[in-house]
Each structure stands twice: as structure tokens, then as C-alpha cells.
N, C-alpha and C positions, 0 to 999 in steps of 0.2 A: 476312633473311627471304625473300631473293629467290634464286633460281638460274636462271639461264636455259639452256634446252635449246636448241641450235641445231638450225635445219631444215637438213635433206639431201636428197640424192635418193632417199635410203630411204623417207622419210615417209611414212606411210598417208595417203589423204584420202578417207575414208570418207563422201563427199557422198551417194550411194545409200544403203551400209550398211555396217558394219563385216564382213570376213570373220572367221568363226570357226575356231578351231582348238582344239587341246588345252592346258591349264594346261601341262603340262610343256614343249611346244614355246615356252612364252614363259618358261620358269626359273621356273614357280609350281607349287608341288605340290598336285596335283589332290587328294589325301587331306584337305588341310586345309582346302580350300576346299568338298570335299563335307559334312566336319563341320559347318562354320558353316551351311551349307545346311538339313542336317539339322535343326541346332536352331532355325532361322527356321521350318521347317516344322511344327515342334513346339509352336510358341507361346512358346520358352523366352524370347524377346526382345518379347514383346507382339505386335502387330496387325501382322507386317513384308507389306508386299507386294511386293517383289522387290528383286534385286541384281545388278548388271551390273559386272563385272570386265574392264578393258579394259589391254592393255599392249601397247606398240610398235606401236599403232592396229589391233589386232587383239583378235577377243571370246574371253577364256580363260574365261568362266564368266559364266553366265547363269541366273536360275531365278527364277518369281514364284510368289506364292503368293494364294489365294483366302480371302475371308473373307465371310461374310453380316452386311454393315454395317448393312443394313436393319434386321434382329433384333439386333444387338448394341448399337446404340445408338436403338432403337425407341422407349423411354420419353423417353430425353433428349431427340429429335427431336420431339415435344409438347410439351415444358416451356420455359418463357420463363426464358432465363439470360443470362449473358455470352455466351456462345459460339450463342446463337440468342435475338437481343433484337430482330429486327424480324420479317420475314415467315416464318413456318415453312417455306414451301413454297420460298422463294429462296434465293438462291446465298450469303446469309451465315449459314445455319442451319447450323452446322459437323457435325450429326449428321444431315444428309441425306443418305441412299444415293444419291438422286439427283443431288447436287452434289458429295459428299465420300465416298472421296476420289477417286474417278473420276468423270471429266464425262459424266453422262448414258449411263452402263453402257459406254461407249469404253474405250480404253488409255490415253487422256491422264489422268495423273496431277496432282491437285493439286501445286503446288510450294511453295505459300505464301510465306515469305518469302525463300526461293531468288528469287524473282521480283525482289526488291532488287538481287541481285547481275546481273541479267540486264537489270535496268533501266540499272546502272551500266556494263554492256557496250555497251547503246545509244548511251548518251552518249559512250562512247568511239569509237564508231563515227562520230559526228558530229563528234567533236572531231578526229578524224584525216581528215573530208573538210572540215574548216574551215567546217563549219554550225553551230557551238554557241558561245555564249561564252566569254570567260575563266573559269576557275573561282574566279577572286577576285572576281567581279562581284557586288556587294549585291544580296541576294535581294529587297528592298524595290524595287528598281528595275524589278522586273517587275507591281509592283503600283499600286492607286491607293491611295496612302498615305492618303486622307482616309477612307477605307473601312476601314482596318486598326486593330484595337484594340491598346491594351497597347502601343504605339509607344514605346521607350525609346532610350539611345544603343547600348546591345547588341544592340537587335532591329537597328538601322541598319547594324551592323560585321557582322552574320551573312551569310556568302557562301555562293553555291553547294558552293564546297569543303567546308564546315562539314555543309553536308545530305548529302553524300556520306561523310563519316566519322562520322556520328552524334554531332557535338560542335555542333550546333545552338546551345544553351542554352536553349532552352525549358523551362519548368516542365512537365515529361510526365512520366508514370508508367506504364511500361511493364514495370517489374521485378515486377509482380503477376501472378499466374494470369489468364489470359485469362477465364476465369471470373469473376474478380472483378467488381462491378459498379462499382469505381473505377479498373479499368485503362484509362487513356487513351486506348488503340489501339480498345478494345472500344466504348468511348464514342464514338468519331470514324467508327466503322461502322456505328453505329445513327442516324449523324446523315444529312443530306442532303448539305450541302456539305461535303467531306471537307477541303478546300482553304482553306475561310474556318475552319471549325473548328479548323485547325492555326495558321496565321498569324495568328490571333487570341490564340494563347495567350500568356501572360506569360512572362516570362525568369526563367530563377534562375541562369544561369551566363554568364559571360563565352564568346562563341562561340571553338571551336578550344582551349578547356582542357580542358573534362570530358567524358567518354565518357557517354552516356546514351541508350541503345537506344529509337528513336522512329521507327516508323511512317510516322507523318504527314508526317516531312520527305522520305520517298521520295516519297509523295502531291506534293509541293511539287514535287519535279523533274519529273514528269509535265506539271503545269500548266506549268512553267517551259519544258519544251521544246517544248510547244505555242506559248506566246509569243513566244519566242526564234527558232524553227525556222518557222513556220507550220504543223507538219506533226504529227498524233495520232503518238505515239511508237510505238503499235503497228503503224499502216501505214507506218512509216519503217524499224520493226526487219524487218517482211516484207519488204520491197524490197530494203534494203541489209543485213540480216545473217541472216535465215532461210534466204531462198531460195537466196545462196550457199552456203549449208551444206546445204541439201537437205532443210530441215524443211518439209514440207508440210502438215502437220497439227497446229493448237494450238488454243488455246482460251484467252481473256483476259478476266476478268471485269472489268467496268466500276462504278463507285461509282454511287450514286442520281441524281446529277447529271450523269453520262454519261461523265465523266471515265475515263481507263484506270486501274484498280486496279494501280498500280505497286508497291506493297507488297507484294502478296500473293495477285495475282489468275492468274497463268501457269499454265496446265497443258500439259505434254508427256508422251511417251514417254520411259520412261529412255532409250532409244538416242539421241533428238533431244536430249535435257538432256547427255549425255554430248558431242555433238558440240561444244555451245558451250563445254565446260570444257578440250576436246581444242584448241579455237582458242587458248584461252590458253596450253596447255601448248604450243604451236609459236609461242608470242610474235606471236598476232595475223594469223598468215600462213595461207592456205588456198588449197591448189593453185596456187600460184605468184602469188596475191593478196594484197596485205597488207590486209585489211578492219579491221584494227585496229592502230594504231602499237606498234611495240615498246615505246616510252618510255610509250605508256598501258597496257600490260601492267604494266610494272616498277613505275610509282607505282600501280596497282590493287592489286598485291599487297606491296608493303611497308607495314610499321606506320606508319599515323600515329598512331596510339594503340597503346601497350603495356601487358599486365596482365601485369605480372611478367616474367620471361625467357621465356616460353615460348609467350605468346600474343599475337596483336594486332589490328590492324583495319585495312583498307586503303578501298578506296573501294568499299563495301560486299562486300568479300571478308574472311573469318574465316582468320587465320593461325595456324598452330601448328607448335610445334617439338616433332620424336620424338626427337631425338638430340642429340650435343654439337657435330657439324658444322653449318656454316653452310648447309650443302646439304639437311639432313635436317628438312624442314620441309613443311606441308601448305598448299593454298590451296583454300579452300571455300566453298559456300554453306550455309545454317542453316535451314531451315522447319519451322515448327511441325507436329507430329505423327511427325517424321521423316524430312524432308527433307535427304539428306545427298550432293552430289555432291562429291568429293574428287579435288583433282589432288596426285600424289605426284611433283614433277619429278623428284627424283633415280633414280627406278625407271623413269620413263617410262610413269607409268600414271594412268589415269582412271578412278574407280568410282564409281559411283551405288548410292545405296541408297534406297527408299521404304517408309514404314510411314504407318500412322495411328493414333499412340498417343495420341488426343485427351484421354483422361481419365487421371491419372498412376495409374502401378504399379509395384510394386516391378520386375518383369520390363521395363517401357517404360525405367526410368531407368537402365539398362544399355546401351540402345540410342542409342549417343552416338558421336560423330565420334571421339574418341580410342580408343574400344575397338574402332570399325571399322577404322579406321587400322592399330591394331595386330594386329589379326586378318588384315588382307591383308598387312601386312609379315612376317607369320609365315609365312605361305605362301612369301615368298621364302627366311626362311631356313631353313625347313624342306626346300624343293628342296636349298638349297647343302648342306645337311647330308646330305641322301640321298644326292647324287652324291659324296661323298667316299668 
């Protein structure tokens, strides 16, 4: 599931901004993308907020859509639930229009669990700079084990790599709707100290063996980063990742305890989010500087765990196959509500879609990475057929 795109002198480095051109100049069918634009604007796929299509480092298509979220989720914003478990005026009320999907009325869009992928990127920067421990270091080596509950042999064998790949082995239940009071992540976010909440959990599996989606595992990475490097992961990201890419505006939520919310707290404009994924498309290199090693990129987008023949998971990256050839794969992030940055290496493309489909609906179920990838690929195919 790994396809290397070599960098060359023609690569674009949109540190300030991507140039915009017509879809046709980038071998994409404008009518296909315009049709998708119309469907989004009409609400055919729920509350879509924006899309951005980049090929060969240039913007082929961009659109934004406006919704009155204060009115749409007015009732839910006032009711206690799994998505509004603590302070109704605070950042973990997912129905509050002051906080979601845009930060305080700005253009910064919540990324939710795409934050996990970005956290992995930052660790990749630190690994490249030789400022982060070996991934096979035991997690408990960063804790006072006299203060950790439910320690057994399995927890002692849990490593940083297991946290990165969702194979930590905790008895964790996040496959439930986030509105469900039994969802482990919702309960973590309703607690004060997310790190303690997670590390104290009992184990259910041998680390490295079973994929079990666990947001708390990524919060442990933020804690380990601080202990191991002496740096706050957000501050480190600004200096060594965001600033080199020209990302000058962001917001990052923090847990009640004060630690960065590495599992779901990042807000970015879609153009800046695209830069982060474009960096991986270019093997970690940006305008002559190797910010992240090509080896880390390759490990990140290689499947540590596979879900059948077509899907896998790397270092906080979701991997998918859309064809029969090894190069026909996508690498992406996946965030609650519909946050989908996707890299399509075979076609030198980065696409970003944002939505805020908080409550399940028939329309929003169709807004997913597989559908979006296929729509983008259709624009490639339609262009080729049009030229014949």
C-alpha cells in the first residue's frame, strides 16, 4: 500500500499559497467536479462545509458552503448528552456553534481525529530530528508505575508503536456512537485527566495483535512527547512543522488538565491542512528541506494492520485500495463529522473535504472517503474520455 512519488525540480512548494488554475489544465473534468459541488450545495450529502482539490501542487477546484449551525443544533446544544457531557459553553459541546465546526466564527475548521494523523506527523518530525525515543520503548517507562492501575504483563509489553497503530490492547469501547454514554472516548473527554483515565484502563488484548480504535492512546502520545522531549507537542509543531510549511494560523484545544488534545483538537483552514498531506505526498520534503524522513513516511503509510484486502492502518493513517494495482491506493485522515484529507499518490493529488454531520442521517452516511475518492477519480477518467 505504499507508492513513492519522487520529488523533482517541477514540484510546487505552496508555502504561502497554492496557485489556482482550471481543472482542465490539470487533466480533470470541470463538469464532474462542478456536479459534485452542486450536490454538496444542495445538501445531498448532509452538512458539507468545503472541498479542495489539488493536483500537481495547484488548486483545481475549491468550494465552501454555509450552514446556520447555531440554529441546526440549537436544541442539542442545550441538552446533556455524550456529545455535550460537561460545560455546555465549552469546547467539548459538539453542538456549540461557537466551537464547532468553526473556531469562534473563523475559517479554522475542526479536524477531530485527523488530529491523530497530525500528531503522528509531529512525532515523525521529532524522530527525524533524533529527538524522540525508539518506537519500541515501553509506554510504562514514562510513568510512575506505583500510581498506575491494572498493570499486568500485557500492559508492561505495550510500546509507543502500539499506541501509534491502535493496537495498544486496552479494554476500550469506542466503536459505539459518541452520543452513547458507554463510549470510552466520550467518558474520557468528560473526565479531568485524560492520561490517567486511559493508562489506568485494564487490558483486554496482547499489544500489537488486535486493532481497537482508541482516542486515549493518542492522548498518551502527547504526554509521552512532553516527558521524552521536554517540549509541548503543539509548540514543537509550530516551530518544526507548521512554520516551515507556512501554516501561520491554527487553534488546538486542550484537555481540562492542560495537555494538548492530540486525539481531536486541531483546527485548520482546509488549504493549510492540504499542505500537511502534500508534505507526505512529497516524501516528507518541503522546498529542499527534509522535514520528515522518507523512511518515516513509508512506515506511516504502510499497513501495520490490515482489514481484508482493501483497507489498512499505519501510524495514524487510514489506507485504502481503489484498484488492483499496488499504486492504486489512498492515504488519509478520518475525523468525526466528516473530516477527510486524502492523498492519491498515483495521480499526484491531495483532496480535502470538511463537513459537520454530527447526527447520523441517510445523507451523511454517503459522505465517506471511498465515495469521495471515487468522485475525484471519476473527474480523471471523465477528462480522459472527453479528450478521446
